Structure formats: structure tokens, C-alpha cells
C-alpha positions in Angstrom: 4.6 -4.5 -31.2 5.5 -5.0 -27.6 5.4 -3.1 -24.1 8.4 -1.6 -22.2 8.7 -1.5 -18.5 11.6 0.3 -17.1 12.3 0.4 -13.5 15.0 2.1 -12.4 17.4 3.4 -9.5 17.2 7.0 -8.5 19.6 9.3 -10.3 20.5 6.7 -13.0 19.4 9.0 -15.9 15.9 7.0 -16.1 14.0 10.3 -17.6 17.1 10.4 -20.4 16.7 7.0 -21.6 12.7 6.9 -21.5 12.6 10.2 -23.3 14.9 9.0 -26.1 13.5 5.6 -26.3 9.9 7.2 -26.6 11.3 9.6 -29.4 12.8 6.4 -31.4 9.8 4.0 -31.1 6.8 6.4 -30.8 5.3 4.5 -27.7 3.0 6.1 -25.5 4.3 6.7 -21.7 2.6 5.4 -18.8 3.7 6.8 -15.5 2.8 5.7 -12.1 0.9 9.0 -11.4 -1.3 8.0 -14.3 -2.0 4.4 -12.9 -2.7 5.9 -9.6 -5.3 8.2 -11.0 -6.9 5.5 -12.9 -6.8 3.2 -9.9 -8.4 6.1 -8.0 -11.2 6.5 -10.2 -11.8 2.9 -10.2 -11.6 2.6 -6.5 -12.8 5.9 -5.1 -9.8 5.8 -2.8 -7.7 9.4 -2.7 -4.7 9.3 -4.9 -2.4 10.4 -1.8 -3.4 7.2 -0.2 -2.6 4.9 -3.3 0.8 6.7 -3.7 1.6 5.3 -0.1 1.6 1.7 -1.7 5.1 2.8 -3.3 6.5 3.5 -0.3 8.6 1.1 2.1 7.0 3.1 5.5 3.7 1.2 6.3 0.8 2.7 8.5 0.9 1.4 12.2 -2.5 0.1 11.4 -1.8 -1.7 8.3 -1.9 -5.0 10.0 -5.3 -4.5 10.6 -6.7 -2.2 7.8 -4.7 -3.9 4.9 -4.8 -0.5 3.3 -1.6 -1.0 1.3 -2.8 -4.5 0.3 -6.1 -2.9 -1.0 -4.2 -0.1 -2.8 -2.0 -2.6 -4.5 -5.0 -4.6 -5.7 -6.5 -1.5 -7.3 -3.2 -0.6 -8.7 -3.0 -4.0 -10.4 -6.4 -3.7 -11.9 -5.6 -0.3 -13.3 -2.4 -1.6 -14.8 -4.3 -4.8 -16.2 -6.9 -2.4 -17.9 -4.0 -0.3 -19.5 -2.2 -3.0 -21.3 -5.2 -3.8 -23.6 -3.2 -1.8 -26.0 0.3 -2.2 -27.1 3.2 0.3 -27.8 3.3 1.2 -24.1 6.2 2.2 -22.2 5.6 2.0 -18.4 8.3 4.2 -16.2 8.2 3.7 -12.7 6.9 1.0 -10.1 3.5 0.1 -11.6 5.0 -1.7 -14.5 6.5 -4.4 -12.3 2.7 -5.4 -11.5 2.7 -7.2 -15.2 3.1 -10.9 -14.9 6.2 -12.3 -16.6 4.2 -14.9 -18.6 2.7 -12.0 -20.6 5.4 -12.4 -23.3 5.4 -9.2 -25.3 6.6 -7.2 -22.1 10.2 -6.1 -22.5 11.3 -5.5 -19.0 14.1 -3.1 -18.3 15.9 -2.5 -15.4 18.3 0.6 -15.2 20.9 0.8 -12.3 24.6 2.4 -11.8 27.3 2.2 -9.0 26.8 4.7 -6.0 29.5 6.8 -7.2 27.4 7.7 -10.4 24.4 7.9 -8.7 25.6 10.5 -5.9 27.4 12.5 -8.5 23.9 13.1 -10.6 22.2 13.6 -7.3 24.5 16.4 -6.3 24.6 17.7 -9.8 20.8 17.8 -10.2 19.6 18.9 -6.7 22.5 21.0 -5.6 23.1 19.3 -2.3 26.1 17.8 -0.4 27.3 14.6 -0.8 26.0 13.1 2.7 22.6 14.4 1.9 22.9 12.8 -1.5 24.0 9.4 -0.1 21.2 9.8 2.4 18.5 10.5 -0.4 19.5 7.7 -2.5 19.3 5.0 0.3 15.8 6.4 1.2 14.6 6.0 -2.1 16.2 2.7 -2.3 14.3 1.4 0.3 11.1 2.2 -1.1 12.2 -0.1 -4.3 13.3 -2.9 -2.1 10.0 -3.0 -0.4 8.1 -3.1 -3.5 10.3 -5.9 -5.0 10.1 -7.7 -1.6 5.9 -7.3 -1.7 5.6 -8.7 -5.2 8.3 -10.9 -5.9 9.7 -11.9 -2.4 13.2 -10.9 -3.4 15.5 -8.6 -1.3 17.3 -7.0 -4.4 15.3 -4.8 -6.7 18.0 -5.2 -9.3 18.1 -8.8 -9.4 18.7 -9.9 -13.1 16.1 -12.7 -12.7 13.3 -10.2 -12.9 14.4 -8.4 -16.0 15.0 -9.0 -19.6 17.6 -6.4 -19.6 19.9 -4.8 -17.0 21.5 -1.7 -18.2 24.6 -0.5 -16.1 24.7 3.4 -16.5 27.9 4.7 -15.8 29.6 2.1 -17.6 27.5 2.6 -20.8 26.8 5.9 -22.8 23.4 6.9 -22.9 22.9 6.4 -26.6 24.1 2.7 -26.2 21.5 2.3 -23.3 18.7 3.8 -25.5 19.8 1.5 -28.5 19.5 -1.5 -26.6 16.1 -1.0 -25.1 15.0 0.0 -28.7 16.6 -3.1 -30.5 15.4 -5.6 -27.9 11.6 -4.0 -28.1 11.6 -4.7 -31.8 12.6 -8.5 -31.5 10.0 -10.9 -32.3 10.2 -12.6 -28.8 8.5 -9.8 -27.5 5.7 -9.3 -30.1 2.3 -9.4 -29.3 0.8 -12.5 -30.1 -2.5 -14.8 -29.6 -1.3 -16.4 -26.5 0.1 -13.2 -24.8 -3.0 -11.4 -25.8 -4.9 -14.4 -23.6 -2.3 -14.1 -20.9 -3.5 -10.3 -20.8 -7.2 -11.3 -20.2 -6.3 -14.0 -17.6 -4.2 -11.2 -15.8 -7.4 -8.9 -16.1 -9.5 -11.4 -14.5 -7.3 -12.3 -11.7 -7.0 -8.6 -11.0 -10.7 -8.1 -11.0 -11.0 -11.1 -8.6 -8.2 -9.8 -6.3 -10.0 -6.5 -5.9 -13.5 -8.3 -5.1 -11.6 -10.2 -2.4 -9.4 -7.2 -1.0 -12.6 -5.1 -0.8 -14.2 -7.9 1.4 -11.4 -7.6 3.6 -9.0 -10.4 2.3 -5.8 -10.5 1.6 -4.7 -13.0 -1.2 -3.0 -13.5 -4.4 -5.0 -14.5 -7.4 -3.8 -16.2 -10.7 -6.2 -17.0 -13.3 -6.4 -19.2 -16.7 -9.3 -19.6 -19.1 -11.7 -18.7 -16.4 -10.1 -21.0 -13.8 -9.2 -18.8 -10.7 -6.7 -20.1 -8.1 -6.8 -18.0 -4.8 -3.6 -18.3 -3.1 -3.5 -18.2 0.8 -0.2 -16.8 2.0 -0.7 -16.7 5.9 -1.6 -19.4 8.2 -5.3 -19.7 9.2 -7.0 -22.0 12.0 -10.3 -22.5 10.4 -8.8 -23.2 6.9 -12.1 -25.0 5.5 -14.4 -22.1 6.4 -11.8 -19.6 4.8 -11.9 -21.4 1.4 -15.6 -21.5 1.1 -15.9 -17.8 1.9 -13.1 -17.0 -0.8 -14.7 -19.3 -3.4 -18.1 -17.7 -2.6 -16.8 -14.4 -3.4 -14.6 -15.2 -6.4 -16.9 -16.9 -8.4 -19.4 -14.0 -8.6 -16.9 -12.1 -10.6 -17.9 -12.1 -14.4 -15.6 -14.5 -16.4 -15.0 -16.8 -13.5 -15.8 -20.6 -14.4 -14.3 -21.9 -11.2 -12.3 -21.3 -8.2 -9.6 -23.4 -6.7 -7.4 -22.5 -3.5 -3.9 -23.6 -2.8 -1.3 -22.4 0.2 1.6 -20.3 -0.7 4.9 -20.4 0.8 3.9 -17.8 3.5 1.2 -20.3 4.7 3.9 -22.1 6.6 5.3 -19.1 8.3 4.1 -17.8 11.9 2.0 -14.9 10.7 -1.6 -15.3 11.1 -4.2 -14.6 8.2 -6.5 -11.7 9.4 -9.5 -10.7 7.5 -10.3 -7.0 7.8 -13.6 -6.4 9.4 -15.0 -3.1 8.0 -17.5 -2.8 10.9 -14.9 -3.0 13.6 -12.6 -0.3 14.6 -9.3 -0.8 13.0 -7.4 2.3 13.2 -7.5 3.4 16.9 -4.7 5.6 18.4 -4.2 5.3 22.2 -2.6 8.1 24.0 -1.4 7.7 27.5 1.7 8.3 29.4 0.9 5.2 31.7 2.7 2.6 29.7 1.7 -0.5 31.4 -2.0 0.4 31.4 -2.4 1.6 27.5 -0.3 -1.5 26.3 -2.7 -3.6 28.4 -5.6 -1.7 27.0 -4.1 -2.1 23.3 -3.8 -5.8 23.9 -7.5 -6.2 25.1 -8.8 -4.2 22.1 -6.8 -6.6 19.8 -8.5 -9.6 21.3 -11.7 -8.0 20.4 -10.3 -7.3 16.7 -9.9 -3.7 17.0 -6.7 -2.7 15.6 -4.7 -0.3 17.8 -1.6 1.5 18.0 0.1 3.5 21.1 1.5 6.9 21.9 2.9 7.8 25.3 2.7 11.5 24.8 1.0 14.6 23.3 3.8 15.0 20.8 4.1 11.5 19.6 0.4 11.3 19.1 0.3 14.5 16.8 3.1 13.1 14.8 1.3 9.8 14.1 -1.8 11.7 13.4 -0.1 13.4 10.4 1.7 10.2 9.2 -1.0 7.5 9.7 -4.7 9.3 10.0 -6.2 7.2 12.8 -9.9 7.2 12.8 -10.4 7.1 16.6 -8.1 8.3 19.1 -8.5 7.3 22.8 -6.7 10.4 24.8 -5.8 11.0 28.4 -5.8 14.3 29.8 -3.1 14.6 32.2 0.2 14.0 30.4 3.8 15.8 30.5 4.6 18.0 27.7 1.4 18.5 25.5 -1.6 17.8 27.8 -4.7 16.4 26.5 -6.7 19.4 26.1 -4.2 20.9 23.6 -3.9 17.5 21.7 -7.7 17.5 21.2 -7.8 21.2 20.2 -5.1 20.4 17.6 -6.7 17.3 16.2 -10.1 18.7 15.9 -8.9 21.7 14.1 -6.6 19.9 11.7 -8.2 16.5 11.4 -12.0 17.2 12.4 -12.9 13.7 11.0 -11.1 11.9 13.6 -13.4 10.9 16.8 -11.6 11.4 19.9 -12.8 9.6 23.1 -11.5 11.2 26.4 -10.3 8.6 29.0 -9.0 9.9 32.0 -8.7 9.3 35.7 -8.1 12.9 37.0 -10.4 14.9 35.2 -13.2 17.3 36.5 -16.7 18.2 35.5 -15.1 21.5 33.9 -12.7 19.3 32.1 -15.7 17.2 30.5 -17.5 20.1 29.5 -14.3 21.7 27.9 -13.6 18.4 25.9 -17.4 17.9 24.8 -17.4 21.7 23.6 -14.2 21.1 21.8 -15.5 18.3 19.9 -14.7 15.2 21.8 -17.0 12.2 20.9 -17.2 10.7 24.5 -15.7 11.4 27.9 -15.0 8.2 30.0 -13.3 7.9 33.3 -10.9 5.2 34.5 -11.1 2.7 35.6 -13.5 1.9 32.6 -15.3 -1.5 31.9 -13.8 -2.7 28.6 -17.4 -3.5 27.3 -18.3 0.3 27.9 -15.1 1.2 26.1 -15.8 -1.5 23.2 -19.3 -0.2 22.7 -18.0 3.5 22.7 -15.4 2.6 19.9 -17.9 1.2 17.6 -20.4 3.8 18.1 -17.5 6.2 16.9 -16.6 3.9 14.1 -20.4 3.7 12.8 -20.3 7.5 12.8 -17.2 7.6 10.6 -18.5 4.7 8.2 -21.9 6.7 8.0 -20.3 9.8 7.1 -17.8 8.2 4.6 -20.7 6.5 2.7 -22.4 9.8 2.4 -19.6 11.5 0.6 
């Protein structure tokens, strides 16, 4: 038998198609939620963080943390482990992680014109047309980003990605279902020894990719008969050193016979390969209304391999805390609107694990006492020696790492 993957636009009657296909075939449904839970069990990463991999919006810290890439690696491993059995139907994003060289996979796309989708959204959610259009565009952004990440294509409905593209609205539901069922039963998508071997190769490649990702490397991996190829998709200055390190990590994975490296298309672009150093602070939020000062500080931290983002007022900082969860915050006290003391209070109340370093040029001794009482990690005065600040950041980061390791 085969495995079916269905990737659909929002409000294209995917649920109805899936339900009927399952009834006719007896296949087992595999959802994104199930893959995320499996990946969470394998990795120890919270499900809500893994779910963010499906969203177009990236954390402002992702260039430094590679959190999205790490999540993708674990999701891919969860998928690779799941397809050891057949008669499965993947509904959602995760099925796109299965490589096309596994021949017993029937890849299905369900899409429809905007008029059909808007009508469905209005009927299902009881919302105005304008809101329905906005919602569909927002959900399409996530699908575009997912396909761009994994296939480097801008069109999530590109027919070259699928074996079957079904235009709902132009085709009755029963006809769409019968097309999927009929094609899933064809000999060309039946499990063979060769496709079973491709599953084993995919599993090994996924294991190596996870191992590299957990060591801070963002690479693509393919495998065949125990021979692993690590693809470097960003430019790097000391290529020989990187290749040696990648091979040293990959060869330790059980089942790997040898390791090769090669350059991908992205290697010749301007983006620079950056390994994630777990020992360095990489999610630092700088909060200060002095724009020139805080931008310069951010650049100096980045030069020291410390990932940082900037907020120019307390309200923006609190929004970024809720959306991007920094590990450490460097906070000025005197700002327009919500001042630093109030930001500190709210952060330590709602996100007590965030370490807050006060950096101010106008604070008093009573301010220092209040900040430390409220839970600040340190209280520093401007102008600050960058080495002192860097050392304080590292100590805050060490405290966070030790606490996480103990959990």
C-alpha cells in the first residue's frame, strides 16, 4: 500500500476530503499535532515552540539561535520515524518533509480560487468578507514560507511539488475523493524494496541533521546506503575547518559509513554561515530610547557573537517579550511612556525566567535597591565598559543554562 500526503489551502474543504478518503481507504490519519507531539517527546522542546516552525513569522533572534531550523530538524525526524509503516494519510504541513524519492508517497494538493475560499470562510466562521480575505492571506503566508523553506519555491501550489492537484470549487467533493483513492491504489505508489530503502536513507539523514542541529549547525543532509552528504547552504570563510567539524559530528551517528560535504545553491549568496554557540547569549533584548546608543551597543554585542534585538520603548519591549521570549533583557530606566521600573515589574511577574540587567545613566541608589528587590540580575551605570557588560551577560546566560539543564 501507499502513503498519502495532503497539503491544502485554507477553506478548501480539506477536512471533508480527508474524512472521506480515510473512510474509503482505511488509512490512519497523521496530523501536524501528532508529529509535533512526537518531535517534542524526542527533543524535549515544548510543543508550542515546535509549532512556530509552521508560521511565516520568525523570531527576531532566529539568525542567532537557529530555533526554527532546529525545530524543523526534529519535525523531520518525527516524520521519518512515522513512515516506517504504510497506509498513512498525512494532513497538513508535516507531510511535505517526506522527500520525493520515496516513491510510494502520493502527494496531493488541494486548492481553490479566492471566491470559493472566502465563501467557505464566511459560512464556517460567520465573519465579514473583508475579515475572511485577510485571514486567508495570513494563512497563505504560512504556507508560502513553509514551501520556500523546504523547496525554495514561492508558490505553495506549484504542480511540480505534487502528484495530484485538486481544484476544489471546480470539482465536486466526491470526485475529488475518488481521484485521491484511485491514485493511491495504483501500482506506481505501492511500497517496494527500493522505496523501503529510501525510507531508511531518509531516517538516517534525519538523524544526522538533528545531531548537527543540536551542535549548532544549520545544514541539509541526504543519505544513501550509509553514505551521508552534508550540504552547506551559506558562505563560510574557514570552509576546511567547518567541513572537518561537520564530518566529525556526522560520522558518530549509528549507521553512517562515510561523510561527504558539498556546497548548495545558497553557498554562493551573500548570507554568512553562522554556527550557534550555546554558551553565548543569543536572545538579548536591548531596551533604550537613545537610538544611536542602543544600535551601537547591539552591533558591538553581535561582533562578540551575542545575538540581540532592539526595542526603543517599554511598550514595544513588552510586546517583543510576549512574542519572542528573550533570555536576557538589558533595560534602561528613564524612558517615555512605560518606564524601566514598570517594565521590570511586569517582566519578572509574567516571565520570571528572563534575566534583566539594568543599564542606566540616571539611576539613584534607591533605584538600584528597588530594581534588585524586584529581581534584576544586575544594575550597571552608563557609560559601561563593554567587557564588563559582556561578562555580566555571560553570567546571566550561564544561570539560565544551568536552570534549564536542571529542569
